[in-house]
C-alpha positions in Angstrom: 0.1 0.3 -0.2 1.3 3.3 -0.8 2.3 5.7 1.8 0.3 9.3 1.1 3.5 11.2 2.8 5.6 9.2 -0.1 3.6 9.4 -3.2 6.8 8.3 -5.1 6.8 4.6 -3.6 3.9 3.4 -5.7 6.6 3.3 -8.9 8.9 1.2 -6.6 9.4 -2.2 -8.2 7.4 -4.6 -6.4 10.4 -6.5 -4.5 11.8 -2.7 -3.6 11.0 -2.2 0.3 8.7 1.2 0.4 10.7 1.8 3.7 14.2 0.9 4.9 13.8 -0.6 8.3 16.4 -1.8 10.9 19.8 -1.7 9.0 21.0 -5.0 8.2 24.7 -4.5 9.2 26.0 -2.6 12.4 29.1 -1.3 10.4 30.6 -1.3 7.0 33.2 -4.2 8.2 29.9 -6.5 8.7 29.0 -5.9 5.0 32.4 -6.4 3.8 32.8 -9.5 5.7 29.6 -10.9 4.7 30.2 -10.3 1.0 33.4 -11.8 1.4 32.4 -14.8 2.9 29.4 -15.5 0.4 31.4 -14.8 -2.8 35.1 -16.0 -1.5 36.3 -17.5 -4.4 35.0 -15.3 -6.9 36.8 -12.5 -8.7 36.0 -9.0 -6.7 38.6 -6.6 -8.8 40.4 -6.4 -11.7 43.4 -3.9 -12.6 42.6 -2.3 -16.5 45.4 -0.7 -17.6 45.1 0.6 -21.7 46.6 -2.7 -22.8 44.0 -4.6 -21.0 43.4 -6.9 -18.0 46.4 -7.1 -15.9 45.3 -9.4 -12.9 43.2 -8.9 -9.6 41.8 -10.2 -6.3 39.4 -12.3 -5.0 36.9 -12.0 -2.7 38.5 -13.6 -0.1 42.0 -12.1 -0.9 40.5 -8.7 -0.4 39.1 -9.9 2.7 42.7 -11.3 4.1 44.9 -8.5 2.5 42.4 -5.7 4.2 42.6 -7.7 7.7 46.4 -7.2 7.4 46.2 -3.8 6.5 43.9 -3.3 9.3 46.5 -4.8 11.7 49.3 -2.9 10.5 47.5 0.4 11.5 46.6 -0.6 14.7 49.2 -3.2 15.6 52.6 -1.8 13.8 51.8 1.9 12.8 50.1 2.7 16.2 46.8 4.1 14.8 43.8 4.3 17.7 40.3 4.0 17.1 38.9 7.5 15.4 42.5 8.6 14.2 42.1 10.1 10.6 44.3 8.3 7.7 44.4 10.1 4.1 44.1 8.0 1.5 45.1 9.5 -2.3 45.2 7.3 -5.2 43.6 6.4 -8.4 41.8 3.5 -8.9 43.6 0.4 -8.5 43.8 -2.7 -6.5 45.4 -1.3 -3.6 42.6 1.3 -3.0 39.9 -1.3 -1.9 42.7 -3.2 0.5 43.2 0.2 1.7 39.8 1.4 2.6 38.6 -1.8 3.8 41.4 -2.2 6.0 40.8 1.2 7.4 37.3 0.5 8.3 37.9 -2.7 9.8 40.4 -0.8 12.0 38.1 1.5 13.1 40.3 4.3 11.7 38.5 7.1 9.6 39.4 7.4 6.3 39.8 11.1 4.2 39.4 10.2 0.5 41.8 13.0 -1.3 42.0 13.8 -4.6 45.5 12.6 -6.3 45.3 15.8 -8.2 44.8 18.1 -5.6 47.5 20.7 -5.8 50.2 21.2 -2.9 48.1 24.0 -1.2 44.9 21.9 -1.4 46.6 18.9 -0.1 47.8 20.6 2.8 44.6 22.5 3.6 42.6 18.9 3.8 45.2 17.2 5.6 45.3 19.9 8.4 42.0 20.3 8.5 41.4 16.7 9.2 44.0 16.0 11.3 45.2 13.4 9.7 48.4 11.6 11.0 49.0 9.1 8.3 48.6 8.7 4.2 48.5 6.3 2.0 50.0 7.9 -1.5 50.5 6.6 -5.1 54.1 7.0 -6.0 53.2 9.0 -9.1 53.0 11.8 -6.8 56.2 11.5 -4.6 57.7 15.0 -5.3 54.1 16.9 -4.3 53.8 14.8 -1.0 57.5 15.8 -0.1 56.5 19.4 -0.1 53.8 19.3 1.9 54.8 16.7 4.7 56.5 19.3 6.6 53.6 21.5 6.8 51.4 18.8 8.2 51.1 16.3 11.2 51.6 13.0 8.7 53.8 10.6 10.8 53.3 7.6 8.9 53.1 7.2 4.9 52.5 4.2 2.8 53.1 4.5 -0.6 51.5 2.7 -3.1 52.4 1.6 -6.9 49.7 0.7 -9.6 51.5 -2.3 -9.8 50.9 -3.5 -6.3 49.1 -7.1 -5.7 49.6 -7.9 -9.4 51.4 -11.2 -9.9 55.3 -11.4 -9.5 55.8 -11.2 -13.3 52.9 -8.5 -14.3 54.0 -6.4 -11.2 58.0 -6.4 -12.9 56.6 -5.9 -16.2 54.0 -3.0 -15.2 56.6 -1.2 -13.2 59.2 -1.5 -16.0 57.2 0.4 -18.4 55.9 3.1 -15.9 59.7 3.5 -14.5 62.1 3.4 -17.5 59.7 3.8 -20.8 56.9 6.4 -19.4 59.1 7.8 -17.0 56.5 8.2 -14.6 57.8 7.3 -11.2 59.9 9.8 -9.3 62.2 8.8 -6.5 60.7 8.9 -2.9 62.6 11.2 -1.1 60.9 11.0 2.3 60.7 8.4 5.3 58.0 5.6 4.1 56.7 2.1 4.0 55.8 0.4 0.7 52.3 -1.2 0.6 53.7 -4.7 0.3 55.7 -4.4 3.5 53.1 -2.9 5.5 51.0 -5.8 4.6 53.8 -8.3 5.5 53.8 -6.5 8.7 50.0 -7.0 9.3 50.1 -10.7 8.3 53.1 -11.5 10.7 51.0 -9.9 13.5 48.2 -12.1 12.8 50.3 -15.0 12.4 51.5 -14.2 16.5 48.0 -13.8 17.5 46.3 -10.3 16.2 42.8 -10.7 15.5 41.6 -8.1 13.2 38.0 -8.6 14.4 38.5 -6.8 17.5 38.4 -3.7 16.0 35.0 -3.5 15.1 33.4 -4.7 17.9 33.2 -0.8 19.5 32.0 0.3 16.4 28.2 1.4 15.9 26.1 3.4 13.3 27.0 6.8 14.9 30.9 6.3 14.6 32.6 8.3 11.8 33.7 6.1 8.7 35.0 8.8 6.5 35.6 12.3 6.2 34.5 13.3 2.1 36.1 17.0 1.4 33.5 19.3 -0.2 33.4 23.1 -0.9 31.1 25.4 0.1 29.5 28.5 0.0 32.7 30.3 1.5 34.9 28.4 -1.1 36.5 26.7 1.9 37.1 22.7 1.2 35.3 20.9 4.4 34.7 17.2 5.3 31.2 16.2 5.1 31.2 13.6 8.4 30.0 10.1 7.0 29.3 7.4 9.8 29.0 3.9 9.4 25.5 4.3 9.6 25.1 6.5 6.5 27.5 4.4 4.3 25.5 1.3 5.5 22.0 3.1 4.9 23.2 4.4 1.3 24.8 1.0 0.3 21.3 -0.8 1.4 19.1 1.9 -0.1 20.7 1.9 -3.4 21.0 -1.9 -4.1 17.0 -2.0 -3.0 16.4 0.3 -6.1 19.1 -1.8 -7.9 18.7 -5.4 -7.2 15.7 -6.2 -9.2 18.0 -6.2 -12.1 21.1 -7.4 -10.8 22.2 -10.6 -11.0 23.9 -10.9 -7.9 27.4 -12.6 -8.0 27.6 -12.4 -11.7 28.1 -8.8 -12.9 30.9 -7.0 -14.5 31.4 -3.3 -13.5 33.6 -1.2 -15.4 34.9 1.6 -13.1 36.2 4.6 -14.8 34.9 7.5 -12.5 37.9 7.7 -9.7 36.6 6.0 -6.5 38.0 8.7 -4.2 34.6 10.5 -5.3 32.0 9.9 -3.4 29.7 8.8 -6.6 31.8 6.0 -7.7 32.9 5.0 -3.9 29.4 4.2 -3.0 28.0 3.1 -6.5 30.9 1.1 -7.9 33.1 0.5 -4.7 30.5 -0.7 -1.8 27.4 -1.7 -3.6 28.8 -3.7 -6.4 31.2 -5.4 -3.8 28.1 -6.2 -1.5 26.5 -7.4 -4.8 29.2 -10.0 -5.2 30.4 -8.0 -8.6 33.5 -8.1 -10.8 34.9 -4.4 -10.6 37.3 -3.6 -13.3 39.5 -0.7 -12.0 40.6 1.7 -14.7 43.3 4.2 -13.2 42.2 7.2 -15.6 39.5 7.1 -18.3 41.8 10.2 -20.0 42.5 10.0 -22.9 39.2 7.8 -23.4 41.4 5.4 -25.8 42.6 4.1 -21.9 39.0 2.5 -22.1 39.4 0.9 -25.5 40.8 -2.4 -25.0 38.8 -2.9 -21.5 35.2 -2.4 -23.3 36.5 -4.5 -26.3 37.7 -7.5 -24.3 35.7 -7.4 -21.1 32.3 -8.6 -20.9 30.8 -5.3 -19.2 27.2 -5.3 -18.0 27.1 -1.9 -16.0 29.0 1.3 -16.3 28.4 4.3 -13.9 29.1 7.9 -15.6 28.9 11.3 -15.6 27.5 13.4 -18.4 31.0 14.2 -20.1 32.1 10.6 -20.1 29.0 9.2 -21.8 29.5 12.0 -24.1 33.0 11.6 -25.0 32.6 7.8 -25.5 30.1 8.4 -28.1 32.7 10.5 -30.2 35.5 7.8 -30.2 35.5 5.8 -33.6 36.0 2.2 -31.6 33.1 3.0 -29.3 30.9 4.2 -32.6 31.6 1.2 -34.2 30.6 -1.3 -31.6 27.5 -3.4 -32.2 27.9 -6.5 -29.6 27.6 -5.0 -26.4 27.2 -6.7 -23.4 25.9 -4.0 -21.4 22.9 -4.2 -19.2 22.5 -0.8 -18.4 24.2 2.5 -16.9 23.8 5.0 -14.3 24.7 8.4 -14.5 25.2 10.6 -11.6 27.6 13.5 -10.0 26.1 16.1 -12.9 22.9 16.6 -14.7 22.8 14.2 -17.4 21.8 15.9 -20.7 18.8 14.6 -22.1 20.0 14.3 -25.6 22.9 12.4 -24.5 20.9 9.8 -22.6 18.9 9.6 -25.7 22.3 9.1 -28.1 23.6 6.5 -25.3 20.4 4.4 -25.3 20.3 4.3 -29.0 24.1 3.5 -29.6 24.7 0.8 -26.9 20.8 -0.3 -27.1 20.9 -0.3 -22.9 19.0 2.1 -20.7 20.5 4.7 -19.1 19.3 5.9 -15.3 19.9 9.3 -13.9 20.2 9.8 -10.1 20.9 12.6 -7.6 23.0 13.0 -4.5 25.7 15.3 -2.9 28.6 14.2 -0.8 26.7 15.4 2.3 23.9 12.4 1.2 26.4 9.8 1.2 25.7 10.3 -2.0 22.4 8.7 -3.4 19.2 10.7 -2.5 17.2 9.9 -5.3 16.9 7.5 -8.3 15.3 6.4 -11.2 13.3 3.3 -11.0 14.4 1.1 -13.3 11.5 -0.3 -14.3 9.9 3.4 -15.1 12.7 5.8 -15.7 12.2 9.6 -16.6 14.6 10.9 -18.5 14.4 14.6 -17.4 13.8 13.7 -14.1 16.7 13.1 -11.2 14.0 10.0 -10.0 12.5 9.5 -6.9 13.7 9.4 -3.2 15.5 5.9 -2.4 13.7 4.0 0.6 13.6 5.5 4.1 14.2 9.2 2.4 11.9 12.4 2.5 11.7 15.3 0.7 10.3 18.6 0.7 10.5 21.7 -0.9 10.9 25.2 0.9 10.6 28.6 -0.3 12.6 31.9 0.1 10.9 32.9 3.6 11.6 29.1 4.7 8.2 27.7 4.3 7.5 24.2 3.2 5.3 24.3 -0.3 2.9 21.9 -1.9 4.3 19.1 -3.9 4.4 20.3 -7.6 5.5 24.0 -6.7 9.1 25.2 -6.9 11.7 25.4 -4.2 14.5 24.2 -2.6 15.1 20.5 -2.2 15.5 19.6 1.3 16.4 16.1 2.3 15.9 13.9 5.2 17.2 10.0 5.8 19.7 8.0 7.5 22.2 8.8 4.6 22.3 12.3 5.5 25.9 13.3 7.2 26.3 14.1 10.8 27.6 17.4 9.7 30.8 19.2 8.7 33.9 18.3 10.4 34.7 21.0 13.2 32.6 23.7 11.6 29.8 24.0 13.6 28.6 27.2 11.7 28.5 25.1 8.6 26.8 22.6 9.8 23.8 25.4 11.4 23.2 26.7 8.0 23.0 23.3 6.1 21.2 20.9 8.6 18.0 22.0 10.1 16.3 19.4 12.5 18.2 16.6 10.7 16.9 18.1 7.4 19.6 18.5 4.6 19.2 22.0 2.5 20.6 20.9 -0.5 20.6 24.5 -2.3 19.1 23.1 -5.3 15.9 24.4 -6.8 13.6 21.8 -7.7 9.9 20.7 -8.2 8.6 17.2 -8.1 5.5 16.1 -10.6 2.4 14.8 -10.0 3.9 11.1 -9.8 6.5 12.0 -7.5 9.5 12.2 -9.6 11.8 15.4 -9.2 13.5 17.6 -11.7 16.3 20.1 -11.0 15.5 23.7 -12.0 17.9 25.5 -10.9 20.7 25.9 -8.5 20.1 28.1 -5.1 24.1 28.5 -4.7 26.9 29.8 -7.0 28.9 26.6 -6.9 29.8 25.3 -10.8 29.8 21.9 -11.7 32.5 20.8 -13.7 32.3 17.1 -14.8 30.5 16.2 -11.6 32.8 18.2 -9.8 32.1 21.3 -7.3 33.8 24.4 -8.5 33.3 27.2 -6.0 33.6 30.6 -7.2 35.2 32.3 -4.0 38.0 29.5 -4.2 38.8 30.7 -8.2 38.5 34.4 -7.1 41.2 34.2 -4.3 43.5 32.5 -6.8 43.1 35.2 -9.3 43.1 38.0 -6.5 46.7 36.5 -5.4 48.1 37.4 -8.9 49.7 41.3 -8.5 48.6 42.2 -11.8 44.7 41.7 -10.7 42.3 44.5 -9.0 39.2 42.4 -8.8 37.6 39.3 -10.2 34.2 37.2 -10.2 33.5 34.1 -11.3 30.3 32.9 -12.6 29.8 29.2 -14.5 28.3 28.8 -18.1 26.4 25.4 -19.5 28.7 23.6 -21.9 27.9 20.3 -23.7 30.9 18.4 -22.9 31.7 19.3 -19.0 28.0 20.5 -17.9 29.6 24.0 -16.8 32.6 26.0 -17.7 34.4 28.4 -15.3 34.2 32.0 -16.8 36.2 34.8 -14.8 36.0 38.4 -15.1 38.6 40.3 -14.1 39.9 43.9 -13.5 43.5 44.2 -14.1 46.1 46.4 -12.9 48.8 45.6 -15.4 47.7 46.2 -18.8 50.1 43.7 -20.1 48.5 40.5 -18.4 47.1 38.3 -20.4 44.8 35.6 -20.0 47.5 32.5 -20.5 49.5 34.1 -17.8 46.9 34.4 -15.7 45.9 31.1 -16.4 48.8 29.2 -15.8 48.7 31.4 -12.4 45.8 29.7 -11.3 47.3 26.1 -11.8 49.9 26.9 -9.3 47.1 26.3 -7.0 44.1 25.1 -8.4 43.1 21.8 -9.3 43.3 21.7 -13.3 39.1 21.8 -13.5 38.9 24.6 -11.3 41.0 26.9 -13.7 38.8 29.1 -15.7 38.5 28.2 -19.1 37.5 31.7 -20.4 39.1 35.0 -18.3 37.4 38.2 -19.8 39.0 41.5 -18.8 36.9 44.6 -18.0 37.4 47.9 -16.8 34.9 47.4 -13.8 32.7 44.6 -12.2 28.8 45.4 -11.5 28.7 45.8 -7.4 25.3 46.0 -5.2 25.4 48.9 -3.3 27.5 47.4 -0.1 30.1 46.7 -2.7 29.3 43.3 -3.1 30.0 41.5 -7.0 26.6 40.6 -8.4 27.5 37.0 -10.0 24.3 37.2 -11.6 24.4 40.4 -14.0 27.6 38.9 -15.1 26.3 35.4 -16.4 24.7 36.7 -19.5 28.1 38.5 -20.1 29.8 35.1 -19.5 27.4 33.3 -22.0 28.1 35.8 -24.9 31.9 35.7 -24.2 31.4 32.0 -24.2 29.5 31.8 -27.7 32.2 34.2 -29.2 35.4 32.3 -28.5 33.3 29.1 -29.9 32.5 30.7 -33.2 
């Protein structure tokens, strides 16, 4: 029977629970161990390199190795429950081992983008209070610069080749080091991942019990700090509990599992696992569902995915609009007709309807759009797989309530436009050590998303606009204040304002309006300056020089007045 407060539940699959009920697992380690026991001999993860698959791990191996890492953290490195460990690596076999081991150890993981600049790394490590770091060897010089400015004492260095067979490990390392010259020397004190695992294994053989660490964990125990921006432009950590992650894994599976062949699916993971969308949708959900995850370290260039797509029996694929659009321009992708795909899931940014239509026509398989935020672990809504609507972000997942709030803070009726507020067990505890930001965002358990939306008469939600000035580039948040701060740091800049404009490939691009002090200052010079402190996707794609900026009577830049000018400049540049 339909819940009148949740009219959308009538479009759930008959086997999908209309409410969540008590959570099945007390913490994430319990979910991990159950899946490992259920699918022990089956392949869990495969490393997918541009030249094809290079080896992998079974469920039992992931369980054993993550136990070793958990014991290393607690018994060898001296981490205590609740300590923070930063994890900074691309998709590789080491990632699930380190993440699962960290969760088993009761240590709080701090997912970190490997592409962050030194300044961004220092902020995140310092803000989180991380005392340890697991990092890919490719970025050793940056780490060497950062470490003296943080409280990090323990560093474990990972290689893409770690956990492969000896021959393949030697081959991949040789290509990286001598052919592509990708691996710089590591100049700081560290332990390699194999050495850390070996140390953990020795302690287990001597009697250490990795099961003990989870006994004190509850749904309220903090599992992860997942960093996101804010209206101030200062990155802050969304505090995600074990209960948040357990709930969102179950909620998403309830929507997905009627269409999953448990224990018999193959997921291509091209999105980075440090991003909350892939972390939950690919890593957590697919592990619990017994699937095999093919981990691609980088989807750029898109030819990196060619051999995997053409040789592996990929049945599910997750992506952002940019990735779907780009693949459909690849000749090898366009030429394929014998797809084994059963479906794809879009998230991280809005799926442009025409891209969805083209993808379904080209692959002859459906694409489902969902919606979420870092603060919701992240899945809040998902299109029912048996009844999707292309323009909608779907309906709330089980156990989730939504409401729409007007500018006066009043709840409006379903069907009217308002700011989307979300309540459910997947909503974060708050922002790490940011009570002011938490109070602005959480209201009696309701999360104010900053997105303006409406619900149709069947309960499907459509995003109308964004309340915040945040710019969404390929699924990643860019906050104007942060970019403006980087611009202001250049001595030739008097004033600046940053806005976003729609773009077919990346969703939006960053456009900066600059009043310059130095007449000789050029767009190329200023963009290069920004690259010193900003990750590439935050760097303005277009810089427009002006004599002044529109401002309010109190001197605040009126970004809304610049958006039309930004669009005109963007169209002129495109020709």
